[in-house]
N, C-alpha and C positions, 0 to 999 in steps of 0.2 A: 654447435646447433643438433648435429645429430644426436649427441651424446642426451642433450634435454629432450629432443623428441623421444629418444627411446627410453628414457627414464618416465617423459609423460604417458606413453604408450604401455608400460608396465603400472604405472598408475591406474590409469583409465580400465586397463583388464584387471587389477586387484580390486578397484569399486564397484564395477558390474560384477565380478567374479562374486563381491558380498552382498549386493542387492538381489542376486539369482540363489544366491545361498539361504538368506534370512529370509527373503519371500517364499521360497521351498519349503523349510522348516515352518515359516509362517502360516502357508497353506496346509500342511500337514498337521498343523496343533489347533488349527481351528475346529477342530472334531471334539477337543479337549477341555476348551473352555468352559467354564461353569457357567451355565444360563439359569436365572431369574426363573419366577414362576411367570412372570409376564412372558417370557420369549420361549422357556422350555415347558411349562406345564407342569402341573404335581400338586400339592396338596398344603393349604395356609391354614392355620387355624390359630386362635387366639382365646386365651384361658384368662380368666380373672378370679383372684382370689375372694374366696368367700367372705372371709374374716377382714373387717372394714377397713385395719391399721397393719400389716403386715410389718414385721421389722425387715430390714435392710439383709441381714443375716439369712431369715427365711427365706426371701427371694432369691438370694442367693444359690443356696444349698437346693431349691427345687428345678431352677435353670441347670443346677450341675447334672442332677439326678435326670431333666427330660433329656439333656444333651448326650448323656450314656444311653438312653433309650432311644433315642431316633438315629444314632450312628448305624444302627444295621442297616438302615431302611437307605441312606444317602450319606455320604462324606461332605457332600454338598449340603446338608441339612442345616439352617440358622436357627439358634433359639437366645432370645435378646427382650429384655424387660423394657417395658414401654409404662411410662409414667410409674407411680409408685404401688401398683397392684395388678399390673397386668402383664402376662407373656405371650410373647409372637412365637410360631414355628413355622419355619417356612421350609418344606421338605421338595426341591425339585426333582420332576422325573417320575414321581410315583401318582397313581391315581384311586388306590384302595384307601380312601378318608376311613371307612369304617372299622376296617381291622386297626389301622393307625391308632384310632381316637381310642379302641378298646383296650392295647396295648399301652399306649400312655397315661390310659385313666388307671391303671393298676396301682395299688399303693405301693407296694414293694414292701418288703419284711425284713428286719435285722435280728439277726439270732447269734446268740453264743452259744456254742454248742461244743461239748467233751468228745474226746477221741472215738467215744462209742456213737457218737452221733445223736447223743440226747439233749433236747433243750433245756440249758443252765438258767438261758436271763434273754428276755426281749431287748429291743432298742428302746421302750417308750420308759425303760428305767435310767436312760442315762439322760442327764440334763444339759449336757454342754461338752464339746468335743474340741480341742483346739490344736492347732501344730504347732511344735515348738523347735528350736535347738539353743546348744551350747557346747563349749568348748572342754572336753575330757578327755582327752587321750585320741584327741583328733576332734574333728566336727560330727556330734550326735544330733541326730532328728528323731523327735517324737512326738507321739499325739498324746496329749492330756487329755485326761477324762475326768469329770466331776459327775459323779452318780446322784439323784434323786436319793431322800431318805431310805425309802423301798428299795432301792436298787443297792444302796450302801450295804444295807444288812444283808443283801443276797449274796449280793458280790463276795463279800467277807467268807460265806459260807461255802460257795462255789469255790475260791481260790484256796480255803484251807483243805476244802476236798480234794485239789489237782494238785498240789504243789510236785515240781518236776514235771507236770503233763502239760499237753497243749489245750489252750482253749481257741478255738476256730470262731473267727468273727466273718459271719455270713449274710450277702445282702443279695436278695434275689436267686437264692440257690448256688451262689459264687462266692468262693471261701476269699474274702479281701485281704485276710491276717489270721495267723495262729500261733501268737505269740506263747512261750514257755512260762507257767505261774513261777515264779522264784521263792514267794514265799506270800503269806496269808496277808490278804491287802484288808485294812479296814480304814475307816475315815473317812471313806466314801470317794476317794482321790487316786487316781493311779496313772501310769505312765505306759505305753506301749513302744519299744524301740526298737530298733533295728532297720529303719527306714534310709535308702542311700540317698535319699534328697528330701528336700524342703516341699517341693511339688510334691514328690511319692505323698508323704505326711499330711500335706494338706488333702489330697486328695480322698486319704483314709478318714480324715477328721471330717471333711465333707459327708462321704459315704454313711458314716455312722450317726452325723447328727441329720441325716436323710430319716435314717429308721424312726427316729423318735419326733418326726415332724408331724406336728399339728396343723401345719397350712393345708387348706383343702381348696382345687380347685374347681370352677364351675366352666364348662365353655360356652364361650359367648358367640362364636360361628367358626365355622369350617368350609373354607371354598374347594372345591377340584375345578383346575383349569384345564383346558383341553391345550394337549400339546401342540394339535395343528394349527391353533392360530399361530403358536411360537415360530414354528417353522415358517409360515406364509410371513409372517413378519420379518421373520431372517431373510429368508431369501431376496423377497422384496428390497431390502435394505443395502444387501449385498449388491444386486444389480445397481440399485441407485446409487451405492456407493462407488462402485467403477466407473458408473457414466459420468457423475460428478466429478472423479479423480481426473478422469481421460478427459473432460473438457476443463478444468483447471490448469491442468501440464499444457495442453494449446495455447491457453490464456498467458501462462507465465513464458512459455518461448516466443509467442508471436511479440510480448510486451517488451523483454527482456532481453532476447536472444540465448547468447551463450550462460549468461546468468541464470537464465531461465530453464536451459537445460540443466546446470548444476543442481538448480532445487528442484528441478523433477526427479533428479536421481536421489536426492538427499530425502525427498517426501517418501518415494519408493520404497527406499529401505526404512524409512519413519514406519511406513504400513506393516511392512514384514516383522518388523521387532516389536511393536505393539501387541500384536497378534500370539508371538511368542513369548511375553510377558506375562500379559493378560493370561496365559495358561500356565506359566511357570508359578506365578504368586497366587494360582486359583483364585483370581479375583470375581466374582459371581456377576455377568454381566447384565444388566437390566436394561429397559428402555431409555429411563434417564442417563446409564452408562452409556450409551451410545450418544446421547446429548454429550457428556464428557469429551468422548472421543472425537467428535465432531467439534468442539471448541478449541480443543487442543490440536487441532489438524489447523483450524484459521489461525492459531497461534504460532504456527511451524509456519504457515506461508506469511504469516505480519513480519516474524523475523527476518524469514529471504529479503523481502520489500523493503524494510527498512534498510538491509545492509546493500541491496542494488542501487536504491535511490542516493544513499552516500558514496557509493562508486560513480555513479554518475556525476555527483558535485564535484568528484573532487578530479573526475576527467574536464569537466567542464572547469575548472580551477588553473586547468594546464599541466597537470599530473600524468605521469606516464601511467599505463593500463596497472603494470607490476604493484608502482607505487600507490594506485591508487585503490586497487583490491585491498593491501595491507591498511592503508588509512580509514577506508571505507568498514570494515571488520571492526577497528578500532575505537572509532564513532561511533559505530550504532550500537557498541558492546552495553552501555549503561541503558540506554531505551529498551533494550532486548532483557537485560537481569531483571532492572527494575520492573517493567511490563511482565515478566514471567514469575518472580518472586511475590510480588504484592499479591496476584491470583493464586499463586502455590499456599501462600499463608490462608487465604478465604478457604481453599480445598482441606489444607490440613484441620482447620478449625471444624469447617463441615464433618469431616469424617469424625475426628473426636467428639463433638455433642450432637451428630445428626444420628438418625436410626433408618433401616430399611435403605428404600430407594435413595434416598439424600447422602447416606453412606455409599453407597455404588457407583454415585455421580462423583462424589468428590476423590475416591480412590480411582477411577478411570480417567480424573481431569489430572489430578498431582502424578500420574505416572506419565500419561501425557505430555503433560507441562516439562518436565524433567527430559524427557526423550526428544521434545520437541526443539530444544535449547541446545542439546547435544548436536542434534541434525544440522541444525542452522550454523551453528558457530562452529562446528569441526569438519562435517561429511562434507556441507556446500563450500568451505574455505578449501578443504583437500581437492574435490573435484574442479573448482577455480583453478587454482595451481596448475592441476593438472591438463587441462586445456590449454591454458596460457604457455605450458610446457611444448603442447603440441604445433604448436605455430600461430592459434589465436590472439596475435599480439596487436592487432589493430583496434584502435578506438571505435570502430564502427560496429564491433561483434559486441560489444558492450554499452553504447549508447552514450549520448554526452546529455545531460539538462543543463540546457540554456538558463541564464538567469531569468527570470520573469519579475514582473514588477509586482510589488507585495498587494494583495488583495485588501480593499477598507473593509474588513469583519465588522471590528469595534463599532464604527460608526452606525452600523445597526442593531446594533446590541441591545436596545430596547425594544426593537421590532421583535427581535428572537426571542427576549424574555416575555414579551406579551404575548407573543403567538402559544409559546411552552406553559406559560400560566393558562391561557384559554382552554388550551388541551386537557389540560389537568382540571381545570374547574369543570370544564363539561363531563369529564371522567366521575367526579364528585357527584354531581347532578345528577348522572344517569344512575349512578348506584342508589342516589336516593329516593329515585323514579322506582328504581325495580325493588328497593325494599318498601315502598307503599302497595305497588303493586302485587308481588310474587312474595314478601316476606321478608327477601336476602337480599343483600346488596349486588352480588354476583351469582351466575348460572352454577350452582354448586351440582357436581354428579353424586352417583351412589358412593364414591369414594369418601365424599367428606359429608354426606346425610345420611345414607343408609337406605334403606328401601325392603322391597319384597324380592325374595328370590323364589322361584316356581323351577321346580324340576319336571321335565316332562318328555315322557320315555316315546317318541314316535314308531308309527309303524314300520318306516324304515329307515335307512341310516342316511341322516341329512347331512349335505355337504355345506361348507360353509357358506356357498355362494347360493345353496338352496336356503338356508336360514334369513341370510340376508333381503335376497330378493323377495321370497315368499312371507316366512315366518314374520318377521322383524315388521312389515306393513300392516299385517292382523294383528297385532300386540298394541304398536303406536296407535291405530284405530281406535282400541279400548281405551288408553292409558290418555289419549291427547297429549303425547309428550316423546320426544325425539331423542331423550338421553338414554334408552333400552340399550342395556348390554349382554351380549348372549356367549357363551361357552359350551364348547361340546367336549365329552365324555370321551376321549379317545378309546374305540374298541367297543364302543356300546352306541344304543340309539339313542342315548340322553343326551337334553339338552339342558342347561342352565340357561333362565334367563331371569336378569336382573332390572328390577322397573324400578321407579318410586316407590314410594309405601303407599299400597293400595287398598282400600276400605273392601271390607266383606262383599259388599254388591259388586264392587270391581273385579275383586278375586272370583267372584262367581260369573261375572261375563267375561273373563278372559277365557277361563274354563269351558267357557260355553262355545264361545268362540273358536279356540282349537279343536273341541270335539267336531263342530259342523265345516271346519275346513280341511281338517286333516284327520279326521278318521280317528283321533286317540281316545282310547278307553279313558273314562273318566277317574278311573282308579290309580290309573298311573302318571295322575298330574298330582303335586303335593307342593305345597306352599309356605314359607315361614318367614318372619322378620329377621332382617341381618343389619348388623350396626356397622355404621361407617370404617372401609379398612384405613381410611387417615384419621388416627385419633385425635382428641385434643392435645394428649400428650406428644404425638410425632409432629402436629403444629407448633405446640410451644417449643419443642426441642429444634426444630427447622428455623424460627425467629430467632431464637436464643443465638444458635452458632450464626445466624446471620447479623445477628447486632453484635456480638463479638468478633466475627471476622471484618465487619466495617472497623471498627474498633482496629483492630492489629492494622489493616492496610492502612488507616488514620495515620495512628504511630510511625508504622513504617516511612511512609510518604513525609513525613514532618521532619524523619531522622535522616533520610537522603538527600532531601530539597533543603532541609535548615528552614523552612518557611514554612508556617501554620497555616497558610492561605491557599498554598497548594494542596494539602490534604484535605482544606475544609471546603475545595473547588472541587475538588474528586470525589467527595462524600454527596456534597447537592448532584452534582451531575449522574451520578449513580442512581441518586433518587429520582432526579427527574426520570430517569429511562424507566425504571420500573413502574411509575406512576403513570406514566404516558401509554407501556402497554396495559397496565390494569383499565386504562380507559377503553380501549380497543375491547379488553374482555368486556367491560359491561357495556360498552354500547351495543356491539354484535351479540352479547350474549354467548359469548364461546362458553364450553362447556370447562369447567375448572374442574378438574381429575386427578390423579395421582403424578401426571406428568406435570403438572402447574409448575408446583415447587422445584423439578428440575430446569423448568424452561426458565422461570424467575433466576435461578442461582447463574443458567447458563449464560441471560443477559447483565448479569452484575459482571462476572467475569471478565465478558467482554467488552463491557464499557470502562471497567476500571484500566484494562490493557490499554485502548483508544484514547485515553485520558493521558496516560502516562507519556506514551510515544509525544504528545504536544508540549507537555510540560517538560521534556527531555530537551525541547530543543530550544525553547524559551530559556530555560536556565543555562542552556549552553551560548544561546544568544547575548543573555544578560552580563555574562563574563566578558564577552568579546563588544561590549557597547562602548560607543565612545560618545564624546561630550555632543556632537551632532546630531545624535541620535534620540530621540523622543521615545518613551516605553510603549505609545500608542504603535509608532512604526517594527518596535523591536516583538510586539505581542503581533500585529499584522503579519510581519515578516515570517516568525516561526510557524503559523499556523496555514500560511501560503507555502511554505517548504515542504511542509509535510500533507498536503492536502492530496498531490499522486498516490501518497503511500495508504492514506484514509481512503481514499474510493478504490483503491485496486483491492486492497487487504477487505475491505467491505464488499466488493462484488464476488471476489473468490469465495468466500463464505457465504454468501450468498447464496452463489450457484449449489454449494452442496446441500445446503439446505431445501433450494427450490426442487432440484431433482428429487430430492426424497420425497417431498410434498407431491409431487406430479405421479411417484411412481410408487409410494408408500400404501401400506395400508392405512385405516382410519386409525386406529392408536398411533402410527407415526405420525400422520396429518395432522394430529389435536395437537402435538407441541412443536410441528413444523411451521406451521402457521404464525403463531406468536413468535417463534424464534426469528423469523424473517423482518416481522413489526421490530422485532427489538433491534436486530442489526442496521436496520433504516434509519432509526431513530438512535441508536448510538452511534452511527456515523455523524448525525446532524447535530448532536451533541457534543461531540467531541471538538467537530470543526466551529460551531457556532455559541455554543455555551459556555465551555471550560475556561477558555482562554478570557472571554469575556467576564466571566466570574471572578477571577484571578484578577484581572485588571481593574475592575470596579472594586472587590477588597481593598487592591493596594492603594488604588487613587483615594479610598476613601482614609487609610490607615495616613497617607501622605498628608491630607488635607488636615485631619486632626492633629498630627505631629505640628505642623505649619501653624495651626490656632494655638497649640500649648507653647509653643515658641514663642509667637506672638502676646499669649497674655504675661508668659512670663518675663518678656521684653517690656512691656507695656508698666507692668508692676515693678520692676526693677527702675522704672525711667520715673514713676512716680516715687519710688522710696526716695530715690535721689533728689528729687524734687521737693521733697516734702524734708529733707535733712538741709537744703539750702535755705528753704523757709526757716 
């Protein structure tokens, strides 16, 4: 016994030491976490190709060129294609947009020069450049050039005159390559050798192509985001997260006793490691990314709750605590793996097909899912075994789940279906009303609609609080719209005010109001129209990503459960939750902004995970079903057995988001409120809708099969009667 306690004590010291170590490194790495524009501030620029139909190669080369140009400003800068003819550039941590725009707009020159520095040929004489490789005395990496007719003639002359000499290829005053001319090159084709890797060859080829690039870009918009707004969002989110985490820890310990302590240790380790990994993988954290972390924390809690519920059940069946812990983990494994893998599929597809904030959400969610599975299945288990070794062997420290009568959920399925349908129909009705009165089905914000950006230089440095309490009411008094967005340029008195699209008269009225109320010089007020920051292409990408992810999840559930009805029910429940939340957006006219997509994706992930848990229990009970039990009893029992898990998981996740809603800034509350609605209705759908859907489909199939058999039997009987006649 003393030996076990000694091992337990060493194990506890080791685990707590790991928590402390990773916690310290996690805290230390917070300053190194990359923050997106919405949290850190910076410059966001969107370019559009002047040419109507740029080629994929032209877009790729231009992106490469811009990547090289923005690198000196920030290693965190992102350059990505949007649709077929747009390029987005996000540069966090900077505020001098004009200098960046001037630098990015430089055309860049490609020159071929001799050893004396004389220009022999320009890049526009190159028709194409491609990287290649071949096996000759080892692997050789080359760049294959095809010249224009004029270039072929010029190149033949300059190579003839420079045999044995180097010709430097210079882009933007930087020598990219300086190959030695071996012989006069005629025919308009040549190869540049000497590259150490295919990547080096591809970069050189791309640089050469850029020099002859005919693609012209025009600036669609450029926005400067004040860093202070992000700092406020971060500080309040951290405080809210700490408070929410503390409440969840207290709840887990109060409800689950020793297992709750083990879970709290595992969750603390999770928080420390996720901070380290965010920094190590250089994941850009945005507001939607915060939503992804919240969802993964919820799933980490969920995994622990599933395990602890199983342990309680096993103890209730008469097993010892030690065997109950082992059996509980084994029985919970399939539900945890299936729920997390299903959500992980969605995250990977969203990262693959998404862009901007969607990709940020997907990356944090995927990382969080993998880590949450590890902490639940490894750290929590290790902690429980440690506590058992320390002498916590009595069942009273773990709780005993008593057998409770199965509640009859299925008898009320028609009521549940009708209630859900009524809510969804109401949503469509309100969308129609909104369309008729406002012109749009939902209250789209500037992110989706575009509008007017007014730059104002005040006579004093206005704080964020002053802007919110003094300036915004004046603006909304002119625009009669509550969707005003303000951004402060750090280190200046300049404030960017974004509103719906204003008429000329409204712009004049706004200018006059600012002059009268704040003494602003009218010459220091400028206005311009801005496009939507969430483009049609981004919306399409998000929709396509969700569709592909849904199909992927459907296939996985079908494969794992060997029943298409499980997959179909899960997808229908997922659709139900999304439509219900959309109803709230339509009825209460919640703003549909940049966080909307992340919010809906979070709800999708939460919904599918909750559904999998119930389906896993139905699958298990079907295998143990005897002839005395009906399908109704199995489904009702499965929902009842997982009811405590459904409530407790939803409650802990709700607490985290509720604290964020109470303590967070307006941008945080913008997605916290619909998330809370999504959690409530996600819980409702998992308990009241999913099992009922599967049962209804199964019942229909059984009925159809019985009718087919009856028809076949009747046909056989009739055929037999005809033979006798």
